[in-house]
N, C-alpha and C positions, 0 to 999 in steps of 0.2 A: 504494500500500500504506500502511496506517496504522502507521507506525513507533512511535507512542506505545503501541500494544498489545504490541509485541515488546520494547520497551525494558526493562520490569520483569523479563522473563525473562533478558535478558542481564546485568542488574545483580545478579541473585540469586546468592548464593554457592552453590558446588557442594555437593551433599549428600554428607557423609561416611558411609560404611557402618561401623557399629560391629560389634565381635565379637558373635556371636549368643548368648554366654553370658548366662544370666539367673538361674541358681541363686545362692544365697547361702551363704557360708561363715560359720560362727560367728565372732563378734568375739573369741572366746577364742584367744589365741596358743597354738600347739602342737597344735591339733586335727589329727588324722590323717584323711585321706579317700583314697578309691581310685576308680579308674575308668579308662576308656580315653580317650585323646586323641581328641576328636571334631572339632576344628577348630583349625588353626594359622593365626593371623592375621598373624604376622610372626616374626622370628628370635628373639624373647624373650617371646612370649606365645601362649597356647593355651587351649582350653576342654577340660575334663575332665569326664566324666560316666559313670554306669553305665547310661544308657538313651539312646535316640535322641531324646529330648525335650529341646530346648534350654532349657526352663524349669528343668531340673535340672542343667545344666552349670555348672561353677564355672570362673571365669576364673583362670588361673594366669599370673603374671608371674614370670619367673625372677629370683631374688634375686641381687644383685651381678653381674649380667650385662647387658650393653648391646649389642644387635645394631643394625646400621644400620636406619633407618626403611625401610619397604617401598618408598617412592618414591626413596630415596637409592641411590647406587651400591653394589652388593652386597646391597641389601635383599631382593630376590627370591631370590637365592642363599642368604642366611641363612635365610629362611623355608623354602625347599625342603630345606635341610639339617636343620632342626629337624623337619620332617615325616618325613624318612627315619629320624630317631632315635626319634621317639615314637609314630608311628602303629602301631596293632596291639595290642601287649601292654597288659595292665592295669598301671597304675602306682600306687604308694602315695606320698602327699605329706603334708607337714606344713605347715599354714598359719601365717602370720605376721600379726599384727594390724595391722602398718603399712599405710598406704594411700598 
């Protein structure tokens, strides 16, 4: 077998999957927007939108809240809890210009 063909695949970093949110929020702090939670990526981040089109979804990071990372102990439980809290009803949110 030609190991030199496989070696680059083994050395390549794993591909991380990003949240599917592609919509943009205004840079103006305090802008209010509404929509349904469409995707929950972890315990403190989700996508909100008023359609099923990910290009309109806005990424929401919960301010002053820090849940465990998804691959850390408790991370999946934190994500699942946020899903139970936010999936379904329409939510109104206020944007913050901080990044």
